[in-house]
N, C-alpha and C positions, 0 to 999 in steps of 0.2 A: 504493500500500500504506500502510495506517495504521501508524504507528510509535509504540510506547510505550517511552520511555526513562526511566531513573531520575529525570531532572530534570523530565520532562513528565507522567509517569503519576501517577494519584491514589495517595495513600499511606494505605491503610487500616491501622489499627492491628493488627499481628499478634497482639497479646495478646487482642484482643476478637473478631477475625474467626474464623468457624468454617467447616468444610468444607460444612456445610449451607447457609450463606449464599452459598457459591459455586455452589450448585445440585446438590451431591452428595446423593442421596436417603438416606433413613433406613436402607434395607437395606445400603447400602455403608458408610455412616458407622458402623454397628453392628459391622462386622468390622475396622475400622481398629485398628492397635495402640494400646494405652493411652497409650504415650509420644507418639503422634502427635496432639497436641491442636489445634495451629493450623497452617494452611497456610503454606508458605514463600512468598517473594516471587514466584518464577516460577510457583508453583501459583496464587497469587492472580490473576495476570494472564492465565495461559493457560487455566485450566479453564473459566471462563465463556465464553470465545471458542470453545473446542472444542465445548462443549455447544451453542452457538448454530450450529454447523455451519460455522464459518469456517476457512479455511486459516491455519496459524500457523507462523511462524518464530520460535523461542524461543531466545535466547542467554542463558545464565546460568552462573555459576561452577560449577566442579566441586563435587560434594557438596551441591548446593542443592535436590535433590528433583525432578529432571527426569523420572525414571521414573514417578512417581505423577502428575506434572503432565499427562502424556498417558495414563497407564494408568487412572486413575480415571474420566475421561470415557468411555474406550473400554469398560471393563468395565460401566459403568452403561448405556450405550446398547445394547450387545449383550444384556445380561441382560434389559432391558426388552423387547426384541424376542423373546427366547426365551420369554417368558411367554405370548406369543400365537401362537408358531409352534413346531412340533415340533422339538426339538433334533436329532433324527436326520435331519431333512430340511433342516437349515440348514448350508450350506457356509461355508467360511472367509470371514468378513466383514472382518476386520482383519488387517493384516500389519505387523509391526515388523521392519525390517531393521537389522542391526547389523554392525560390521566384524569382530568376533572371536568365537570359540567361547565364551570365558570370559564375555564380556559377554552373549552370547545366553543362556547358562545362568543368569546372575544376573538378567536381566530376567524370564526365565520363572519363576524361583523367587519373585521379588517379586510378580508378578501372580498366580501360582498360589496363593500364600498367602492372598490375598483371595478369588479366584474359588472356591476349594474350600469356602469358608464360606457362599457365597450359596445361598439356597434359595427356593422348592422346586425350581427348575430348575437343574441343574448347568451351569456354563460351562466348556467344554473348551479348554485351551490346549496347543498343540503346539510343541515345540522341534525345529527342523531345522537341523543344522549338521554339519560334517565331524567325523571321529573317532568317530562313532557308527554302528553297523552299519545300512546302509540298510534291511535287512529288518525290523529292529526299528522303524524309523520308519514304514515302510509299514503295518505292523500297526496302529500308533496312528492313522495317517491314515484308516484304514478306519472309525474312530469319528466321523468328520466334526467335527474341531475347529473352533470358531468364531473363534479368534484364533491366529495363527501368528507365532512369533518365529524368525527365520532369519538365517543368513549368506548373502550373495548366491550364492556358488559352489554350495553344496549345494542351495539352492532351485532354481537354474537347471538343475542336473542332473536333479532330480526333475520339473521342468516339461517339459523336452525329452524325457523318457522317458514323459510323459503320466501320471505317477503323481499329480499334483496340478494342479488348474486354478485360475487366478487371476481367472477371469471374474466372480466374485461379490464381489471385494474392494471394499468401500465406504470403507475407512479405511486410509491408508498412512502409516506413521511411518518416517522416517529418523532413527535415533538415532545420535549422533556423526556428524551430517550432513556436516560438513566433510570427514571422512575418506571417506565414501561418495561424495562428489562429486569426489574426486581420481581421477586416471587409473587407479590400481590397482583401483578398484572400479566406477567410473562406467560403463564399457561393459556390465558385467553388470547393473547397476541399470537402465540404459536398456532392455536386452532384457526384463527382468522387467516394467518399467512398460508396455512395448508389449503385454504379455499381459493387462493390467488394463483395466477400463473407463475411458474418458476422464473420466467424471464420478465423482469420488470426492473425499473430504476428505483433504488432504495436510498432514502435520505434520512439521516439521523441527526437531530439537532438538540443540544442541551448546553446549559451553563456549567454543569459539573459532570464528571464521569469517574466514579471510583475505579481504581486499578483492577479490582476484582471483576469488573464488567467489561474490561477492555477486550478480552479474547472473544466473548460472546458478541459484542458489537462488531468486531472484525469479521466474524463468520457470516454476518448478514450481508456484507458488502463484497460482491464478487465481480462487478463490472468495472474494471479499471479504476478501483476505488481511490479516492482522495480524502485524506484526513486534514482538516483545516483547524488549526488552533489560532484563532484570531486574537487571543490574549493569553497570558500565562495561565496554565491549567488551574482550575478552581480558584481563580483570582476574584477579589472584590474590587469593584469599580473604584478608581482613584477619587471620584467625586463624592464618595460616601465618607462622612466623618463618623467614626465609631467611638462611643463612650461606654465604658463598662463600670458599673458601680457595685461594690460589695455591700449587701444589705442582709438583715435577718430574713429568714424564710417567711416568718409571720408578719413582716413589715412591708412586703412587696406591694400589697394593694394600697396601703396608705401612702407609700412612696410614689406610686403611679399617680394617685389623685393629686399629691403635692406638686409633682412635675407638670401635670396638665393645667393646674390652676396658676402655677407660677409663670409658665411660658405662653399659655393661651394660643397654642398652635391651631390653625384653622382646620387641619385634617391630621388625624393620627391613626395609624394602623397598629393595633396591639396584638402580638402573637402569644398564644398560650397553647399548651399541648392537649389538654383534656377538654372535651366538649362541655361537661358539667361545670368546669371551672370558668369557661368562657361565659356561660349564662350568669353565673354567680358574680363575676367581676363586672359584667355589664349592668347588672342590677345595682351594685354598689356605686358605680359611676353615676347612674341615674339619680340615686338617692343623694349623691353629693352635688347634684345640680349640673352634671355634665351630660350633654346629649350624646348618648351612646347606644349601640346595639350589638348583639352577638351574631356571629355568622359561623355555622358549622354544618356538617353533613347530615345531621338528623333533622334539620329544619326543612320544611316544605320548600320545593323548588321555587314556587312563586315568591315566598318570603325571602329566600336567598337572593333571587334576582332583584327584587325590589330594594332590599337592604344595600346591595352593591350599587344599584342605580342612585339611591338616595345619598350614599357616601360620595360617589363621584360628582354629584350635583351640589355638594356642600349642605345638604339638608340634615345630614348626620355628621357630627364632629369626630366621633371616635367609633371605630369598629373593632371589637374584640373577636379575633378569629383564630381558628385552628389552622393547621398547615394546609387546609383546603385552599387558602389564599396565598400560599407561599410561592407558587410557581406560575410564572407567565402573566399574572394579572397586572394590567397596566392602569394606573391612576395618574392622570396628568399632574405633573409637578407636586406629587405627594412629598411633603416636607420631612415627615418623621415616621420612623418605624421603631416600636418599642418591643423588645423581647421581655415579657414578664417572667418567662422561664427559658432556659436554653434548651434547644432540641437535643434529643438523644443522638441523632445522626448529624455529624458535622456538615455534610453538604447542604442540609436543610437550612442551616444558619446562613450560608451564602445566598440561597434562594430567598429566604425571608427578608434579609436586609436589602436585597436587590429590588424590592418593591419601591424604594426611594432612589433618587439620583438616576432616573431613567432618561434615555435619549440625551445624555450629556449634561443634564441639570445637576445641581448640587443637592445633597440630602444628608440627613442625620439619622444614625441608628444607635439607639440606646438599649443596653441590656442590663437588667437587674439580676445580679448573680448572688446566690447564697453558697455557703461552704459545701453543701451536698452536691453542688453542680461542678465542682472542680474537675472531675474526670471529663465531663462534656467540654469544659473550657479548654482543657489540654488538647483534646482531639481537634477542636476548632482551630487552635493556634497551630497545631501541626499541619492541618490541611491547608490553611491559608498562608502559612509562613509569616504570620503577623504576630507582634508581641502582645497586643491587646492587654495593656496593664489595667489593673483594677484600681479605681479611685474610691474615695469615701463620698457619701452623699450627705450634704448638710442637713442637720436635724434628724438624721437617722443613724445613730451610732450602732456599731455592730457589737452585740453582746453574745450572740451564738458562738460556740466554740467549735473549731473543726474537729472531726473525728480523728482519732489517733490510730496508727497502724503499728502493730508489734509483730515481730518475727517469732513464730513458734514452730519448731521442727522444720525450718526452712520454708514455711508458708506464711503469706501475709494474712493477718487476721484483723478485721475492722473492729475497733473498740469504741463504743459510744462514750462521749464525754460525760464526766460526772456533773450532775446538776448541783447548783449552789444549794446549801442547807435550807435556805428560805423556801426555794422551790419544792424541796422534798416535803417540808412541813405543810405547804399549801396543798400538795397532792394527797398527803395523808388526811387532811381535814376534808377534802373533797370526797375521798373514798369513804370516809366515815359517814358523811351525809348520805351518800348513795346507799350505804349499807343499812342505815337507820330507816330510810324511806322504803327500802325493799322489805325490811322486817315488819314495818307498820302496815304495809299493803296486804300482808298475808294474814293479818289478824281479823 
């Protein structure tokens, strides 16, 4: 596989290079947004290779324009074919697989905004994901879309029910490829790929790729493959300012409220790992007079879509989200991301904070870290090769003690810190109260 890295790939000047020089035709160039004057680094490297028919693995920072890096070549190739073939007779030629409904909707909207302006032959794009009535999607499938954006689960359901066939797919894109190659999605992706022709162009795009998935990704690319590393692997965008504060585990909610009230940011995306915790924190923020909402996978799709729309429109100041929002979701000029807890997976940290400082803008990423999250912080430091020093947060002194590790028989053993005597006495009093209540209730 040919590899293009930042240190080895040619460096065309982004100020002078145009999309036309990459091979994008005048019809598509004419419908690009006025603000999109010059291609980004990943677009410069990936678009010519995709137009040449090569398989591509593209790794690039969050917010660097990966959607159009694969979207523009696909739209151009399919539209050119439609000009010589009846659109009603043309089955789905391109499939873009993504891990979440929100990302599926965003990719569809981004591509549809361009496809709807192409003439004289319309190019139809179909969104297939959960949370939308299947009957509604079946009606749209009857119009023979040429490009499908889907989540694996819903697409597999429709395929097994024979509502859609993948035997005409010529172009396959795995967006957020590292997530789709993990065990949570990979079995479904494998089943879907078995329904497609073996000869097709395969494109993998992601901001991160763990070394453990390298060989698997490489096996999917067989047609003169090109690996594009448009930035340092697993890198955080230089425009993101990272601040990490050491706080007590039990003080995180109060610290979050204090930060929000002190700085009055117009939009803040708060990440937390557990769904129940997302709901609880959102309620605490509302009680503190902060306009907030929770967003996670157990909420109805209509609620999820409306919450995201309200957030983007500044009708909601703070969204407390699980990692459902960590990948690919674009919010224009989002100023701040706050990690209320660190993710267990280090690459997720890169994706989370990548929701800010998109498209070259500046952004701030704050993480509230407790002693128990030190292993996660070490993994993040190792992955990103950044020091990420911990600072103290005013008015929130750290009283929790780190757990100690002792060596016994050559094995590390975690030892819980001793509680101060006053805490022990308080616990005994509490236990006695519960015991008395239990005794009285039996009488």
